[in-house]
NUTORMAR-97652 format. One record per residue (C-alpha): residue in one letter; x, y, z. Coordinates in nm, 2 decimals, decimal comma, always signed. Layout:
REM residues N
@resn a x X y Y z Z
...
***
This chain:
REM residues 348
@resn m x +0,02 y +0,00 z +0,01
@resn d x +0,15 y +0,33 z -0,12
@resn l x +0,16 y +0,67 z +0,10
@resn q x -0,09 y +0,81 z -0,07
@resn t x -0,35 y +0,51 z -0,01
@resn k x -0,27 y +0,48 z +0,37
@resn r x -0,35 y +0,85 z +0,41
@resn r x -0,70 y +0,83 z +0,26
@resn y x -0,74 y +0,52 z +0,48
@resn k x -0,65 y +0,68 z +0,78
@resn t x -0,89 y +0,98 z +0,67
@resn w x -1,15 y +0,72 z +0,59
@resn k x -1,11 y +0,56 z +0,93
@resn r x -1,10 y +0,89 z +1,12
@resn w x -1,43 y +0,97 z +0,95
@resn k x -1,59 y +0,67 z +1,06
@resn i x -1,51 y +0,66 z +1,40
@resn g x -1,61 y +1,03 z +1,41
@resn s x -1,95 y +0,93 z +1,25
@resn l x -2,00 y +0,64 z +1,49
@resn i x -1,94 y +0,87 z +1,78
@resn a x -2,17 y +1,14 z +1,65
@resn i x -2,46 y +0,89 z +1,59
@resn f x -2,39 y +0,75 z +1,96
@resn l x -2,39 y +1,10 z +2,11
@resn l x -2,74 y +1,17 z +1,92
@resn l x -2,89 y +0,88 z +2,06
@resn v x -2,77 y +0,94 z +2,43
@resn v x -2,95 y +1,32 z +2,34
@resn v x -3,29 y +1,18 z +2,25
@resn a x -3,29 y +0,93 z +2,49
@resn a x -3,22 y +1,18 z +2,75
@resn m x -3,50 y +1,41 z +2,61
@resn h x -3,74 y +1,13 z +2,59
@resn f x -3,70 y +1,05 z +2,96
@resn l x -3,70 y +1,44 z +3,06
@resn n x -4,03 y +1,52 z +2,88
@resn r x -4,19 y +1,21 z +2,99
@resn r x -4,52 y +1,39 z +3,17
@resn g x -4,30 y +1,65 z +3,28
@resn t x -4,19 y +1,45 z +3,56
@resn n x -3,85 y +1,36 z +3,67
@resn h x -3,74 y +1,00 z +3,59
@resn e x -3,47 y +0,81 z +3,71
@resn g x -3,49 y +0,47 z +3,46
@resn d x -3,83 y +0,33 z +3,54
@resn r x -3,87 y +0,52 z +3,86
@resn v x -4,06 y +0,87 z +3,91
@resn v x -4,05 y +1,12 z +4,20
@resn i x -4,40 y +1,13 z +4,34
@resn g x -4,58 y +1,34 z +4,56
@resn a x -4,88 y +1,27 z +4,74
@resn v x -5,07 y +0,96 z +4,65
@resn s x -5,43 y +0,86 z +4,59
@resn k x -5,61 y +0,55 z +4,71
@resn n x -5,84 y +0,51 z +4,42
@resn f x -5,81 y +0,52 z +4,06
@resn p x -5,93 y +0,81 z +3,91
@resn d x -5,98 y +1,01 z +4,21
@resn p x -5,80 y +1,34 z +4,12
@resn a x -5,99 y +1,50 z +4,44
@resn i x -5,72 y +1,30 z +4,65
@resn a x -5,41 y +1,29 z +4,41
@resn f x -5,14 y +1,51 z +4,29
@resn l x -4,78 y +1,47 z +4,15
@resn s x -4,54 y +1,74 z +4,04
@resn s x -4,18 y +1,83 z +3,97
@resn a x -4,01 y +2,14 z +3,95
@resn v x -3,68 y +2,31 z +3,81
@resn g x -3,40 y +2,27 z +4,03
@resn g x -3,48 y +1,92 z +4,20
@resn n x -3,75 y +2,11 z +4,44
@resn f x -4,04 y +1,84 z +4,43
@resn p x -4,36 y +2,04 z +4,55
@resn v x -4,63 y +1,81 z +4,73
@resn f x -5,00 y +1,93 z +4,74
@resn l x -5,13 y +1,75 z +5,04
@resn a x -5,45 y +1,58 z +5,01
@resn p x -5,69 y +1,74 z +5,26
@resn y x -5,98 y +1,49 z +5,19
@resn a x -5,76 y +1,20 z +5,26
@resn e x -5,89 y +0,96 z +5,56
@resn e x -5,55 y +0,87 z +5,68
@resn w x -5,29 y +1,15 z +5,68
@resn e x -5,02 y +0,89 z +5,75
@resn e x -5,08 y +0,75 z +5,40
@resn i x -4,95 y +1,07 z +5,22
@resn l x -4,61 y +1,01 z +5,07
@resn f x -4,36 y +1,29 z +5,07
@resn p x -4,15 y +1,32 z +4,74
@resn q x -3,96 y +1,01 z +4,63
@resn y x -3,85 y +0,77 z +4,37
@resn a x -4,13 y +0,50 z +4,31
@resn e x -4,12 y +0,22 z +4,05
@resn v x -4,37 y +0,27 z +3,78
@resn l x -4,60 y -0,02 z +3,69
@resn n x -4,88 y +0,12 z +3,47
@resn e x -4,94 y +0,43 z +3,27
@resn r x -5,27 y +0,53 z +3,16
@resn g x -5,29 y +0,92 z +3,04
@resn n x -5,22 y +1,13 z +3,28
@resn w x -5,25 y +0,86 z +3,56
@resn l x -4,93 y +0,64 z +3,67
@resn e x -4,95 y +0,34 z +3,91
@resn v x -4,65 y +0,32 z +4,12
@resn s x -4,53 y +0,07 z +4,39
@resn i x -4,44 y +0,21 z +4,74
@resn d x -4,35 y -0,02 z +5,03
@resn g x -4,47 y -0,36 z +4,84
@resn r x -4,82 y -0,13 z +4,79
@resn n x -4,96 y -0,01 z +4,45
@resn w x -5,08 y +0,33 z +4,41
@resn w x -5,26 y +0,56 z +4,14
@resn v x -5,12 y +0,91 z +4,13
@resn d x -5,24 y +1,19 z +3,86
@resn t x -4,96 y +1,38 z +3,70
@resn a x -5,23 y +1,64 z +3,58
@resn f x -5,43 y +1,72 z +3,90
@resn v x -5,40 y +2,09 z +4,04
@resn p x -5,59 y +2,22 z +4,34
@resn s x -5,91 y +2,41 z +4,23
@resn l x -5,98 y +2,78 z +4,28
@resn d x -6,30 y +2,77 z +4,10
@resn e x -6,47 y +2,88 z +4,45
@resn i x -6,24 y +3,19 z +4,48
@resn t x -6,25 y +3,27 z +4,07
@resn e x -6,65 y +3,26 z +4,13
@resn v x -6,64 y +3,54 z +4,36
@resn f x -6,40 y +3,74 z +4,16
@resn l x -6,62 y +3,66 z +3,86
@resn a x -6,93 y +3,82 z +4,05
@resn m x -6,70 y +4,11 z +4,08
@resn g x -6,70 y +4,20 z +3,72
@resn d x -6,41 y +4,24 z +3,48
@resn h x -6,23 y +4,52 z +3,66
@resn t x -6,09 y +4,28 z +3,92
@resn s x -5,79 y +4,08 z +3,94
@resn f x -5,59 y +3,88 z +4,14
@resn y x -5,26 y +3,66 z +4,15
@resn f x -5,16 y +3,39 z +4,41
@resn h x -4,87 y +3,22 z +4,42
@resn n x -4,77 y +2,98 z +4,73
@resn i x -4,40 y +3,05 z +4,73
@resn e x -4,31 y +2,70 z +4,91
@resn t x -4,46 y +2,49 z +4,62
@resn g x -4,44 y +2,75 z +4,33
@resn f x -4,79 y +2,69 z +4,25
@resn r x -4,94 y +3,02 z +4,09
@resn y x -5,30 y +3,13 z +3,97
@resn g x -5,39 y +3,42 z +3,83
@resn f x -5,75 y +3,61 z +3,74
@resn n x -5,75 y +3,86 z +3,47
@resn s x -5,36 y +3,88 z +3,56
@resn d x -5,24 y +4,09 z +3,30
@resn r x -5,51 y +4,37 z +3,30
@resn p x -5,35 y +4,70 z +3,34
@resn y x -5,45 y +4,93 z +3,61
@resn v x -5,35 y +5,25 z +3,76
@resn g x -5,14 y +5,15 z +4,01
@resn a x -5,19 y +5,43 z +4,29
@resn s x -4,94 y +5,43 z +4,55
@resn v x -4,86 y +5,04 z +4,53
@resn g x -4,55 y +5,13 z +4,29
@resn k x -4,41 y +5,26 z +4,60
@resn v x -4,31 y +4,97 z +4,78
@resn f x -4,11 y +4,88 z +4,43
@resn y x -3,91 y +5,18 z +4,47
@resn a x -3,82 y +5,12 z +4,81
@resn h x -3,71 y +4,78 z +4,72
@resn f x -3,48 y +4,96 z +4,45
@resn l x -3,35 y +5,23 z +4,70
@resn y x -3,24 y +4,93 z +4,92
@resn a x -3,10 y +4,74 z +4,71
@resn q x -2,91 y +5,04 z +4,54
@resn d x -2,78 y +5,07 z +4,89
@resn e x -2,68 y +4,76 z +4,97
@resn l x -2,44 y +4,77 z +4,64
@resn g x -2,31 y +5,10 z +4,75
@resn i x -2,46 y +5,29 z +4,44
@resn i x -2,62 y +5,53 z +4,69
@resn t x -2,62 y +5,56 z +5,06
@resn l x -2,95 y +5,65 z +5,24
@resn t x -2,91 y +5,89 z +5,53
@resn e x -3,15 y +5,86 z +5,81
@resn q x -3,36 y +6,12 z +5,69
@resn e x -3,44 y +5,94 z +5,36
@resn r x -3,49 y +5,60 z +5,54
@resn l x -3,76 y +5,82 z +5,74
@resn w x -3,90 y +5,93 z +5,41
@resn v x -3,90 y +5,55 z +5,30
@resn e x -4,09 y +5,44 z +5,64
@resn y x -4,38 y +5,74 z +5,60
@resn t x -4,40 y +5,63 z +5,24
@resn l x -4,46 y +5,25 z +5,32
@resn r x -4,61 y +5,26 z +5,65
@resn m x -4,87 y +5,57 z +5,57
@resn s x -4,83 y +5,60 z +5,21
@resn l x -4,79 y +5,97 z +5,23
@resn d x -4,71 y +6,12 z +4,89
@resn e x -4,53 y +6,39 z +5,03
@resn f x -4,22 y +6,17 z +5,13
@resn s x -4,24 y +5,94 z +4,82
@resn h x -4,22 y +6,25 z +4,61
@resn n x -3,93 y +6,36 z +4,80
@resn l x -3,76 y +6,02 z +4,72
@resn t x -3,81 y +6,04 z +4,35
@resn e x -3,71 y +6,38 z +4,33
@resn h x -3,41 y +6,32 z +4,49
@resn f x -3,32 y +5,97 z +4,33
@resn g x -3,47 y +5,97 z +4,01
@resn v x -3,67 y +5,73 z +3,80
@resn v x -3,42 y +5,63 z +3,52
@resn a x -3,22 y +5,39 z +3,70
@resn y x -3,52 y +5,26 z +3,88
@resn n x -3,71 y +5,18 z +3,56
@resn d x -3,39 y +5,00 z +3,43
@resn w x -3,40 y +4,80 z +3,73
@resn l x -3,75 y +4,72 z +3,68
@resn g x -3,63 y +4,62 z +3,29
@resn e x -3,37 y +4,39 z +3,44
@resn q x -3,65 y +4,21 z +3,63
@resn g x -3,85 y +4,17 z +3,31
@resn i x -4,09 y +4,42 z +3,43
@resn y x -4,22 y +4,70 z +3,15
@resn t x -4,60 y +4,75 z +3,24
@resn l x -4,51 y +4,92 z +3,58
@resn q x -4,25 y +5,16 z +3,44
@resn t x -4,27 y +5,51 z +3,54
@resn p x -4,22 y +5,80 z +3,29
@resn h x -4,23 y +6,10 z +3,56
@resn r x -4,16 y +6,11 z +3,94
@resn h x -4,52 y +6,03 z +4,05
@resn f x -4,67 y +5,71 z +4,16
@resn g x -5,00 y +5,79 z +4,05
@resn q x -5,20 y +5,85 z +3,70
@resn p x -4,95 y +5,71 z +3,46
@resn t x -4,80 y +5,43 z +3,66
@resn n x -4,95 y +5,11 z +3,52
@resn l x -4,93 y +4,80 z +3,69
@resn t x -5,10 y +4,42 z +3,64
@resn a x -5,13 y +4,15 z +3,89
@resn s x -4,90 y +3,92 z +3,72
@resn e x -4,59 y +4,17 z +3,75
@resn a x -4,69 y +4,28 z +4,10
@resn a x -4,68 y +3,93 z +4,18
@resn t x -4,32 y +3,89 z +4,05
@resn l x -4,16 y +4,16 z +4,23
@resn m x -4,35 y +4,08 z +4,56
@resn y x -4,17 y +3,75 z +4,51
@resn n x -3,85 y +3,90 z +4,48
@resn i x -3,91 y +4,09 z +4,79
@resn y x -3,98 y +3,79 z +4,98
@resn h x -3,62 y +3,67 z +4,87
@resn y x -3,46 y +3,98 z +4,96
@resn f x -3,60 y +3,97 z +5,32
@resn l x -3,46 y +3,60 z +5,32
@resn t x -3,12 y +3,80 z +5,30
@resn e x -3,16 y +3,94 z +5,66
@resn t x -2,94 y +4,24 z +5,60
@resn a x -3,01 y +4,55 z +5,80
@resn n x -3,19 y +4,67 z +5,50
@resn a x -3,43 y +4,39 z +5,46
@resn v x -3,50 y +4,38 z +5,83
@resn e x -3,58 y +4,74 z +5,78
@resn f x -3,80 y +4,68 z +5,50
@resn r x -3,97 y +4,40 z +5,59
@resn e x -4,06 y +4,57 z +5,94
@resn n x -4,20 y +4,87 z +5,76
@resn m x -4,42 y +4,63 z +5,50
@resn v x -4,57 y +4,47 z +5,82
@resn n x -4,66 y +4,78 z +6,00
@resn n x -4,84 y +4,87 z +5,70
@resn q x -5,11 y +5,13 z +5,87
@resn t x -5,38 y +5,06 z +5,59
@resn p x -5,36 y +4,68 z +5,49
@resn f x -5,64 y +4,56 z +5,30
@resn i x -5,51 y +4,21 z +5,27
@resn v x -5,53 y +4,07 z +5,62
@resn s x -5,51 y +3,77 z +5,87
@resn d x -5,59 y +3,69 z +6,23
@resn h x -5,32 y +3,42 z +6,21
@resn y x -5,02 y +3,52 z +6,05
@resn e x -4,79 y +3,85 z +5,99
@resn v x -4,86 y +4,02 z +5,64
@resn a x -4,59 y +4,25 z +5,48
@resn s x -4,82 y +4,45 z +5,25
@resn k x -4,86 y +4,78 z +5,04
@resn t x -5,21 y +4,93 z +4,97
@resn g x -5,29 y +5,17 z +4,68
@resn w x -5,59 y +5,34 z +4,66
@resn i x -5,76 y +5,64 z +4,44
@resn f x -6,11 y +5,64 z +4,56
@resn v x -6,23 y +5,88 z +4,32
@resn w x -6,14 y +5,66 z +4,03
@resn e x -6,26 y +5,35 z +4,20
@resn l x -5,93 y +5,20 z +4,25
@resn v x -5,86 y +4,92 z +4,54
@resn h x -5,51 y +4,76 z +4,55
@resn d x -5,32 y +4,55 z +4,80
@resn v x -5,02 y +4,35 z +4,73
@resn a x -4,90 y +4,12 z +5,02
@resn i x -4,67 y +3,85 z +5,14
@resn v x -4,86 y +3,64 z +5,39
@resn e x -4,64 y +3,47 z +5,61
@resn a x -4,82 y +3,15 z +5,67
@resn p x -4,64 y +2,84 z +5,74
@resn s x -4,63 y +2,77 z +5,35
@resn p x -4,61 y +3,15 z +5,27
@resn y x -4,79 y +3,31 z +5,00
@resn i x -4,79 y +3,59 z +4,77
@resn l x -5,15 y +3,77 z +4,70
@resn v x -5,19 y +4,05 z +4,48
@resn i x -5,53 y +4,18 z +4,45
@resn l x -5,59 y +4,49 z +4,19
@resn t x -5,96 y +4,65 z +4,16
@resn e x -6,10 y +4,92 z +3,98
@resn n x -6,46 y +4,85 z +4,08
@resn s x -6,79 y +5,06 z +4,21
@resn r x -6,88 y +4,80 z +4,46
@resn l x -6,53 y +4,87 z +4,64
@resn g x -6,39 y +5,20 z +4,56
@resn g x -6,56 y +5,51 z +4,70
@resn t x -6,82 y +5,30 z +4,88
@resn g x -6,66 y +5,24 z +5,21
@resn d x -6,74 y +4,86 z +5,11
@resn h x -6,38 y +4,78 z +5,04
@resn l x -6,26 y +4,66 z +5,36
@resn h x -6,53 y +4,41 z +5,41
@resn y x -6,46 y +4,25 z +5,05
@resn f x -6,10 y +4,25 z +5,11
@resn e x -6,14 y +4,07 z +5,46
@resn q x -6,37 y +3,82 z +5,25
@resn f x -6,07 y +3,78 z +4,98
@resn s x -5,80 y +3,75 z +5,25
@resn a x -5,98 y +3,47 z +5,43
@resn l x -6,07 y +3,26 z +5,08
@resn f x -5,69 y +3,25 z +5,00
@resn e x -5,58 y +3,18 z +5,36
@resn a x -5,83 y +2,88 z +5,37
@resn f x -5,74 y +2,78 z +5,02
@resn n x -5,35 y +2,79 z +5,13
@resn r x -5,41 y +2,63 z +5,46
@resn t x -5,61 y +2,34 z +5,31
@resn w x -5,36 y +2,23 z +5,03
@resn f x -5,01 y +2,32 z +5,15
@resn v x -5,01 y +2,36 z +5,53
@resn m x -4,99 y +2,04 z +5,71
@resn e x -5,13 y +2,12 z +6,08
***
């Protein structure tokens, strides 16, 4: 075999080996995608991570299975199960059968059916809000499990004073980074803005620190509806329930840092002097906003239940704004969501 032929043979051999490797890697990727995409759950071979389980097939009132990004597996407890000891927390279980969204799994020698598509129902709460008309929105987010549910949640509202809490978060964060330094006087302005919603002090803050960097900061969080064109948190500042919930989620995680600013921020929100979202059992960190002559009544809150949740309620409704009945309605709303959260997410 001459030199040129040897070179051609080596080149062909390299190409053949490379092709085989490429085909092998492609098969690995396809197999991985198959297992990752099956029913949206996390699999390990023929095992699947499960949460709460049901005793009968198919009884979706008692079953729930879910998975979440990053290996956090939320469990929606089964409040109607007769035997609480049968509620099984996330673990790998052998999959025996599959029927649509249902899986038959084996745990401790016993077989169970679980419904991978089941979610808790908010129909009762939604009906209450439907009765209020189109100009009412809410967003519920159980932080522990990641469960979210919104009603009319992308409808924009005039934000009234709710935006003040997000501006306060911006200021505290900027101070943490050393970009600004909040003086004692400015911290008092923030306190009066959050606790009493006094416009004079929020205007002082926006006049001093501006809104350009604030709008950029909102954009970094994917928030655009809320951005304000000038230094006032009233008429031109639009707000949606879904974006407000995203920002409240960020505030919750800021609280967890437990820095001096985070502690001060939370204390100011917990001491809101005009709360609409309330609880007789848990502390609530909230910021309200209202313009009664426009029939606007809003509240955004972190309810510090054993399984904490975010609740945003925005309204432009003649049955609430300007009638004096808004406190009654918000108490009703608060109790409905608290009961829902306790039923599904709190083991007591």
